[in-house]
C-alpha positions, -999 to 999 in steps of 0.1 A, spaced: 166 -49 -98 188 -68 -117 177 -105 -131 206 -133 -124 208 -168 -138 219 -195 -114 230 -231 -116 221 -250 -85 225 -288 -72 193 -300 -58 200 -307 -17 176 -339 -18 185 -360 -50 217 -340 -59 203 -331 -97 215 -299 -115 191 -272 -119 192 -237 -138 169 -207 -132 165 -170 -133 159 -149 -104 149 -116 -98 167 -101 -68 187 -73 -57 225 -90 -52 241 -122 -58 239 -128 -18 201 -125 -24 203 -153 -47 221 -176 -27 198 -168 1 167 -177 -23 185 -212 -30 190 -219 6 155 -214 12 148 -240 -15 170 -260 -5 194 -260 -31 234 -256 -33 247 -228 -52 271 -238 -80 274 -207 -102 256 -171 -106 257 -145 -129 239 -116 -143 213 -122 -168 221 -103 -203 195 -73 -203 177 -88 -232 162 -112 -215 128 -104 -205 110 -107 -171 76 -121 -189 62 -90 -191 59 -81 -157 76 -46 -162 53 -35 -189 22 -34 -173 9 -34 -141 -13 -68 -124 -42 -53 -104 -51 -75 -71 -85 -81 -85 -69 -97 -116 -44 -119 -92 -76 -128 -72 -97 -141 -102 -64 -159 -113 -60 -177 -81 -99 -186 -78 -99 -200 -113 -66 -216 -103 -77 -233 -68 -108 -246 -90 -90 -264 -118 -63 -280 -93 -97 -291 -74 -110 -306 -101 -83 -326 -110 -69 -308 -141 -28 -312 -142 -10 -282 -131 9 -276 -164 -28 -274 -184 -43 -252 -158 -16 -229 -160 -17 -229 -199 -59 -222 -196 -52 -194 -175 -26 -179 -196 -48 -180 -230 -78 -165 -211 -68 -137 -186 -75 -103 -202 -44 -85 -185 -17 -90 -209 13 -88 -184 -3 -114 -161 -9 -131 -193 29 -134 -201 38 -140 -167 16 -169 -168 34 -180 -197 68 -180 -182 53 -199 -150 42 -228 -176 76 -225 -193 95 -227 -161 71 -256 -145 78 -272 -177 112 -272 -169 110 -290 -135 107 -259 -113 87 -261 -85 50 -234 -89 67 -216 -58 98 -212 -76 82 -200 -111 60 -179 -94 90 -165 -73 107 -150 -104 81 -124 -109 78 -103 -75 54 -76 -89 28 -103 -97 34 -126 -67 49 -111 -35 64 -132 -11 36 -140 9 21 -156 -22 50 -176 -29 55 -187 4 16 -199 10 20 -217 -26 52 -232 -13 36 -245 15 4 -257 -4 27 -279 -25 44 -293 5 13 -302 21 -4 -314 -9 -32 -290 -5 -27 -264 -30 -64 -261 -40 -74 -254 -3 -39 -226 -2 -52 -209 -34 -87 -203 -18 -75 -192 13 -51 -170 -9 -78 -153 -30 -98 -147 0 -73 -132 16 -63 -108 -11 -100 -99 -16 -105 -87 20 -71 -73 22 -79 -50 -13 -114 -41 2 -95 -27 32 -72 -5 10 -101 7 -10 -117 18 21 -91 36 33 -83 53 1 -120 58 -5 -121 79 28 -96 101 13 -111 109 -21 -139 128 -8 -119 155 11 -94 156 -20 -121 165 -46 -135 194 -21 -100 203 -14 -90 206 -52 -122 222 -64 -116 247 -29 -84 256 -46 -96 262 -82 -126 283 -70 -100 307 -49 -75 307 -79 -101 319 -103 -117 342 -81 -79 354 -73 -67 358 -109 -98 369 -128 -123 386 -99 -103 403 -75 -84 425 -104 -116 438 -115 -126 451 -80 -90 463 -74 -93 484 -110 -126 500 -99 -107 508 -65 -80 523 -78 -102 549 -101 -117 565 -70 -86 569 -51 -104 551 -19 -86 541 13 -90 502 13 -97 483 46 -69 460 56 -91 430 48 -97 442 11 -58 449 11 -46 413 21 -74 399 -5 -56 420 -35 -23 412 -20 -31 377 -25 -39 381 -58 -12 399 -69 8 375 -56 -7 348 -75 -7 367 -108 30 379 -107 44 349 -87 25 319 -97 58 303 -110 75 308 -77 45 291 -58 45 259 -82 81 258 -79 79 258 -41 51 235 -42 72 212 -66 102 214 -45 87 207 -12 67 176 -27 105 165 -44 125 170 -9 91 151 10 98 123 -11 138 121 -7 132 125 30 104 96 34 128 75 11 157 73 38 149 51 72 147 80 98 119 98 76 99 72 69 96 60 106 93 99 119 66 102 89 47 70 98 51 77 133 30 110 131 5 99 107 -4 71 130 -10 97 160 -29 121 135 -65 132 145 -92 106 132 -68 97 100 -43 82 126 -73 60 139 -82 47 103 -43 39 98 -35 24 130 -69 -2 128 -63 -9 91 -28 -21 99 -38 -37 129 -61 -58 105 -35 -63 76 -11 -73 99 -35 -100 120 -49 -113 88 -16 -118 71 0 -135 97 -30 -156 106 -32 -168 69 5 -176 65 4 -196 97 -30 -213 88 -14 -225 55 21 -242 72 42 -213 69 65 -212 97 63 -183 123 94 -171 118 89 -167 82 53 -157 82 67 -125 106 90 -114 83 65 -115 51 44 -101 74 65 -70 82 76 -64 46 37 -61 39 29 -36 68 32 -5 48 39 16 77 77 14 91 63 15 126 49 -13 121 73 -33 108 97 -27 130 74 -37 160 71 -70 141 105 -74 132 113 -69 168 86 -96 175 104 -120 150 135 -115 171 118 -123 202 106 -152 188 137 -167 175 152 -161 212 127 -184 225 102 -157 237 61 -147 230 52 -126 199 30 -106 226 53 -91 244 74 -71 219 43 -58 205 29 -47 236 64 -24 241 60 -10 206 30 7 217 11 5 184 -9 -22 191 -43 -19 209 -43 -39 242 -72 -60 234 -49 -74 204 -18 -79 225 -40 -97 253 -58 -119 220 -28 -130 205 -14 -140 238 -40 -163 246 -37 -175 209 0 -184 220 -8 -197 251 -39 -223 236 -22 -231 203 -47 -215 183 -31 -185 174 -42 -186 137 -78 -187 146 -73 -156 171 -56 -136 145 -85 -142 122 -105 -133 148 -91 -100 154 -88 -91 114 -126 -96 114 -132 -72 142 -112 -46 128 -122 -45 93 -157 -38 109 -140 -12 129 -123 3 97 -158 5 85 -172 27 114 -139 48 113 -142 58 79 -182 64 78 -176 87 106 -149 102 91 -168 112 58 -198 124 80 -172 146 98 -151 157 68 -186 169 47 -198 196 69 -163 209 79 -153 209 43 -183 230 32 -177 253 59 -142 261 53 -149 266 17 -176 290 25 -160 307 52 -128 315 26 -149 320 -2 -173 339 14 -149 360 35 -129 369 0 -164 380 -12 -172 402 20 -134 418 21 -140 433 -18 -177 445 -9 -166 465 21 -147 493 3 -181 491 -20 -204 497 19 -177 526 25 -184 545 -6 -222 540 -1 -222 555 35 -198 585 21 -224 594 -8 -250 593 21 
């Protein structure tokens, strides 16, 4: 995204402020300034030589942000000044990208910007959820408490993501091994049998002819197979990048057997924990729903949350549009409705998130226990079937000799 330089007037005291923000367009610069209670005076795209504090040079892992946030909270709670705390963090962090980002944040804070404004210039390191919670902490004078909540939230969210990814690792490894084993058989072993059968001019059974055909196809047309696979991946990514494509594919993933159940439960956990953390930190319900929708990771969930936001803006409840989406389980809808009625929505959302975290654990364990024997059986059937197919003519030759 381009980097914009702006000059704005603070609506509270009339002071002129200058800064930079990394957004898609000038309209988003205006929206950003309005959100931070500033009046736009001028805006222009920054020269390309200006750096973003190193964000684009490397990746900032969630674990690095968690450690950064916890240490920051400890120093703020101990009474250290904001700039001194950030300077210490910049000096001791091992991630070079985060180190450069933190130094840029120190520079912006020293220039008079709020901490949230300084963080917002580096969205690759500090997403909207982080920025809005820090802004709420600054406004309420509870920055250390908010930072601890943020660290806890990031840890649990990262653990949830790792659980879901971990469930995919084992099948992917088994599938890769199966592909390699089958390819080796088709390319190196099957041709040897084919030459032997050709020398005796024996009529081959159908299974043997099929396996030999697959072997010849892989040997002579491997480039076409790779091109077709690459083209399929390219077209899939292009289609998934479109709103209708993403909506359709994300919907199919949620409806997939076993895996869809895990994705649905993890999406519910992420939605409820994110929204609960934002609301308990003082972020408005409308802003909280918008941020939660952006971090949903699934277009179907995103659309359901945004419809819920429109419902709230129109004076209705959150639960009704979520129920219409048919994405969230009835228990979640009922608990959210109770939370709205009792005024304890943030606590109710946290309880739902804790419950579904445990559900994801159970679902992942069930998936792994099911996938192991299934993959072994499938691999055994494929490889064993190929071996049997190649030995059938040998059995026929033995019977002919007898």
